[in-house]
C-alpha positions in Angstrom: 0.0 -0.1 0.1 1.1 3.5 -0.9 0.2 6.3 1.5 0.5 9.8 0.9 3.9 11.2 2.3 2.3 14.0 4.3 -1.3 12.8 5.5 -1.1 9.2 5.4 -4.3 8.7 3.2 -4.0 5.3 1.1 -3.1 6.3 -2.5 -4.2 5.0 -5.9 -7.9 3.6 -4.9 -10.4 6.5 -4.5 -11.9 8.0 -7.7 -10.6 11.5 -8.6 -8.0 11.6 -6.1 -4.8 13.0 -7.7 -1.3 12.4 -6.7 2.3 12.9 -7.5 3.5 9.7 -6.8 4.1 10.2 -3.2 1.7 12.9 -2.2 -1.9 13.6 -2.7 -3.0 16.8 -4.2 -5.1 17.5 -0.9 -1.9 17.9 0.8 -0.2 19.8 -2.3 -3.3 22.1 -2.3 -2.4 23.5 1.2 0.4 25.9 -0.7 -2.1 27.0 -3.1 -4.7 27.9 -0.1 -1.9 29.6 1.5 -1.2 31.7 -1.4 -4.7 32.9 -1.5 -5.7 36.4 0.1 -8.8 35.3 1.9 -9.4 38.4 3.6 -9.7 40.1 0.1 -12.3 37.5 -0.9 -14.1 38.1 2.0 -14.2 41.8 1.3 -15.3 41.0 -2.3 -18.3 38.8 -1.0 -19.6 41.8 0.9 -19.7 44.0 -2.2 -20.9 41.4 -4.4 -23.9 40.5 -2.2 -24.8 44.1 -1.9 -24.6 44.7 -5.6 -26.2 41.4 -6.8 -28.9 40.1 -4.4 -32.2 40.2 -6.2 -34.2 43.2 -4.7 -37.2 41.8 -5.9 -36.8 38.7 -3.6 -37.9 38.6 0.0 -34.7 36.5 0.5 -31.0 37.7 0.3 -29.8 34.2 -0.8 -30.5 30.5 -0.2 -28.3 27.9 1.8 -28.8 24.1 1.9 -28.1 23.1 5.4 -27.8 19.8 7.1 -27.8 21.5 10.4 -24.4 20.5 11.1 -21.2 22.4 12.1 -20.5 23.8 8.4 -24.1 24.9 8.0 -24.1 27.0 11.2 -20.6 28.5 10.4 -22.0 29.5 7.2 -25.1 30.9 8.2 -23.4 32.9 11.2 -20.7 34.4 8.9 -23.0 35.5 6.3 -25.3 37.3 9.0 -22.5 38.7 11.2 -19.7 39.6 8.3 -21.4 40.2 5.1 -24.5 42.0 5.3 -26.9 39.1 4.8 -30.2 39.6 7.0 -32.7 37.4 5.7 -31.4 34.0 4.2 -33.7 31.3 3.4 -32.4 27.8 4.8 -33.5 24.5 3.1 -32.8 20.9 4.3 -33.5 17.7 2.5 -34.3 15.1 5.1 -33.1 11.8 4.8 -35.2 8.5 5.8 -32.8 7.4 8.4 -33.4 7.6 12.1 -32.4 10.9 13.4 -30.2 11.3 16.2 -31.0 13.7 19.1 -27.8 15.8 18.2 -29.5 16.1 14.6 -32.8 17.2 15.7 -31.4 19.6 18.1 -29.2 21.1 15.6 -31.7 21.3 12.8 -34.1 23.1 15.1 -31.2 25.3 16.6 -30.1 26.5 13.3 -33.3 28.4 12.4 -34.3 29.6 15.8 -31.1 30.8 16.9 -30.9 33.0 14.0 -34.8 33.4 13.7 -34.8 32.4 10.0 -37.4 30.7 7.6 -36.5 27.0 7.3 -37.9 24.7 4.8 -37.6 21.0 5.8 -38.1 18.9 2.7 -39.1 15.5 2.9 -39.1 13.8 -0.4 -41.7 11.2 -1.0 -40.8 8.5 1.6 -41.5 5.3 -0.2 -40.1 6.3 -3.4 -37.1 7.7 -1.6 -36.4 4.5 0.3 -37.0 2.4 -3.0 -34.3 4.5 -4.5 -32.1 3.9 -1.5 -32.6 0.3 -2.0 -31.9 0.2 -5.8 -28.7 2.3 -5.4 -27.6 0.1 -2.4 -28.3 -3.1 -4.4 -26.7 -2.0 -7.8 -24.0 0.5 -6.8 -23.4 0.3 -2.9 -24.3 4.0 -2.9 -27.3 4.0 -0.9 -27.9 7.9 -0.9 -26.7 8.6 -4.4 -30.1 9.9 -5.5 -30.7 11.9 -2.3 -27.4 13.7 -2.7 -28.2 14.6 -6.5 -31.6 15.5 -5.3 -30.1 18.1 -2.9 -27.5 19.8 -4.8 -28.1 18.7 -8.5 -29.1 21.2 -11.2 -32.7 20.2 -10.9 -32.3 19.6 -7.0 -34.5 21.4 -4.2 -32.0 24.0 -3.4 -32.0 25.2 -7.1 -35.9 24.8 -7.4 -36.7 26.6 -4.2 -34.2 29.4 -5.4 -36.3 29.7 -8.8 -39.6 29.7 -6.9 -38.6 32.5 -4.7 -36.5 34.7 -7.2 -33.2 34.2 -5.4 -30.2 34.7 -7.4 -27.6 33.8 -4.7 -26.8 30.1 -3.3 -24.3 29.1 -0.7 -22.5 25.9 -0.6 -20.0 24.5 2.0 -16.4 23.3 0.9 -15.4 23.1 -2.6 -14.8 19.3 -2.2 -12.9 19.0 -5.6 -10.2 21.2 -4.1 -10.5 19.8 -0.4 -10.4 16.3 -1.4 -7.5 16.5 -3.9 -9.5 16.1 -7.0 -8.7 19.4 -8.5 -5.9 22.2 -7.8 -8.4 25.1 -8.5 -10.2 26.7 -5.3 -13.0 28.5 -7.4 -15.5 30.7 -5.9 -18.2 29.6 -8.2 -19.8 26.4 -8.6 -19.9 25.1 -12.4 -23.7 25.2 -12.1 -23.5 28.9 -12.0 -25.4 30.8 -14.7 -26.8 34.3 -15.6 -29.8 33.5 -13.4 -28.3 32.0 -10.1 -24.9 32.1 -9.0 -23.7 29.2 -6.8 -21.0 30.2 -4.4 -18.6 28.0 -2.4 -18.1 29.5 1.1 -15.1 27.3 1.5 -13.4 29.5 -1.0 -14.3 32.6 0.7 -12.9 31.4 4.2 -10.1 28.7 4.2 -12.2 25.6 5.0 -11.2 24.0 8.2 -12.9 21.1 10.3 -11.8 22.7 13.6 -12.8 26.2 12.4 -16.2 25.3 11.4 -16.7 23.4 14.8 -15.6 26.2 16.8 -17.8 28.8 15.1 -20.7 26.5 15.2 -20.4 25.9 18.8 -20.8 29.7 19.5 -24.2 29.5 18.2 -25.6 26.4 19.7 -24.4 23.5 17.6 -24.3 20.0 19.6 -22.7 16.8 18.9 -23.2 13.2 19.9 -21.2 13.8 23.2 -23.6 16.6 24.4 -26.4 13.7 24.5 -24.3 11.0 25.3 -26.3 9.0 23.1 -23.9 7.1 21.0 -20.2 6.1 21.1 -19.7 5.3 17.2 -17.5 2.8 16.0 -15.5 3.4 12.8 -15.0 7.0 13.5 -12.4 9.2 15.3 -14.8 11.9 16.2 -18.4 12.9 17.2 -19.2 16.0 15.4 -19.4 15.1 11.7 -22.1 13.4 9.7 -24.0 13.1 12.9 -27.6 14.0 12.0 -29.0 10.5 11.5 -27.8 7.1 12.3 -27.7 5.2 9.0 -25.6 7.7 7.4 -22.4 6.5 8.3 -23.2 2.9 7.1 -23.7 4.8 3.8 -20.1 6.3 4.2 -18.7 2.8 5.2 -19.9 1.3 1.7 -17.1 3.2 0.3 -14.5 1.2 2.2 -15.0 -2.1 0.4 -15.1 -0.4 -3.1 -12.2 1.8 -2.5 -10.2 0.8 0.5 -10.8 3.9 2.5 -14.1 6.0 4.3 -14.7 8.6 6.5 -12.3 7.8 9.3 -9.5 8.0 6.7 -10.8 11.2 5.2 -11.2 13.0 8.8 -7.8 11.7 10.1 -5.9 13.0 6.9 -7.7 16.2 7.1 -6.7 16.6 10.8 -3.1 16.0 9.8 -3.3 18.8 7.3 -4.9 21.1 9.8 -2.0 20.4 12.3 -4.1 18.7 15.0 -2.6 15.1 14.8 0.5 13.6 13.2 0.9 11.5 10.1 1.7 8.6 12.5 -1.4 9.0 14.6 -3.4 9.2 11.5 -2.1 6.0 10.0 -2.7 4.3 13.4 -6.3 5.5 13.4 -6.9 4.4 9.8 -5.5 1.0 10.6 -7.5 0.3 13.6 -10.8 2.0 12.6 -11.4 2.6 9.0 -12.6 -0.8 8.1 -15.2 -0.9 11.0 -18.9 -0.8 10.4 -20.9 0.7 13.1 -23.5 -1.9 14.0 -26.2 0.6 15.1 -25.8 2.5 11.6 -25.9 -1.0 9.9 -29.1 -1.9 11.4 -30.6 1.6 10.7 -29.9 1.3 7.2 -31.2 -2.3 6.9 -34.4 -1.2 8.4 -34.9 1.7 6.6 -34.8 0.0 3.2 -36.3 -3.1 4.4 -33.5 -5.6 4.1 -31.9 -8.1 6.2 -28.3 -7.9 7.7 -27.5 -11.1 5.8 -28.8 -9.6 2.7 -26.6 -6.3 3.3 -23.8 -8.7 3.8 -24.4 -10.5 0.3 -24.8 -7.2 -1.4 -21.7 -5.8 0.3 -19.7 -9.2 -1.3 -20.9 -8.6 -4.6 -19.5 -5.0 -4.7 -16.3 -5.5 -2.8 -13.2 -4.7 -4.7 -11.1 -7.6 -3.8 -7.9 -6.1 -5.4 -7.8 -3.8 -2.6 -9.7 -5.3 0.3 -9.9 -9.0 1.7 -11.9 -10.8 4.4 -9.8 -11.5 7.9 -10.4 -14.9 9.5 -13.2 -13.3 11.3 -15.1 -12.3 7.9 -14.2 -8.7 8.4 -13.2 -6.8 5.2 -10.0 -5.0 5.5 -7.6 -3.1 3.4 -4.9 -5.4 1.7 -1.1 -4.6 2.9 
């Protein structure tokens, strides 16, 4: 196995992740990020909003929010720093069991700032059927859900059109942050003459800990605040916590690509200087292969399958060039 020389992330398996043979572009992009004048970008954003928000809309902009730390951070900074007074918040609910922290955060984000907030639940039976089909056929149960949220014909865009909103804010520029691109563009490729989609992670340098600290200032809660769930296969308690089954969806990446959420977070914490490369590799080796049993049960219950059927589908999609079962039947990445 070849690991990134800086962050320890396994190279050569995740689709889109570029590297120079020894170092992933997510790490190489640090120097690009450090060369950007973010203060200038923040000043630009304030001026851009003032000049370009639609005066014929009751809302200044629209923000797709999950209720998580990034959502809280974006809303907080737009209101406190950039002259936004009345954004519309939109959430696409998934069909998994909500956590106490998730319910608290989705309530808090609109109550704290006193904002209109649309909680959109797509046709439940259809959504679960789509989850089942995407799981069976691609081992990617929330593929349709994610497309429905941020796609060109997604709910955020549709509500923007409905309320004549011409500014839409997203969080990080994932292509840049995860090393698929070396361009930290401000505008999302979907931007057009009618609606501009802005990456907030191109205005402020995206950081997990920065988002967490900003979010906690305005009432964001993590799983430890409710002592409700000691998750397995993770190294933190403050990301992807809105619903129980979601991290089982994330785990599905492991058997296909040899890395999942634990590796993502560990490598990012190395880039932020919070842990060492050696610590990250230890976390990845010890935890990245683990599927949280509570999350697995919740996914199975949601789409109406048994755990035995779940295992059968996982076996069908497992990339045996990258992973193999150990003596206990647990998939682990090959050395």
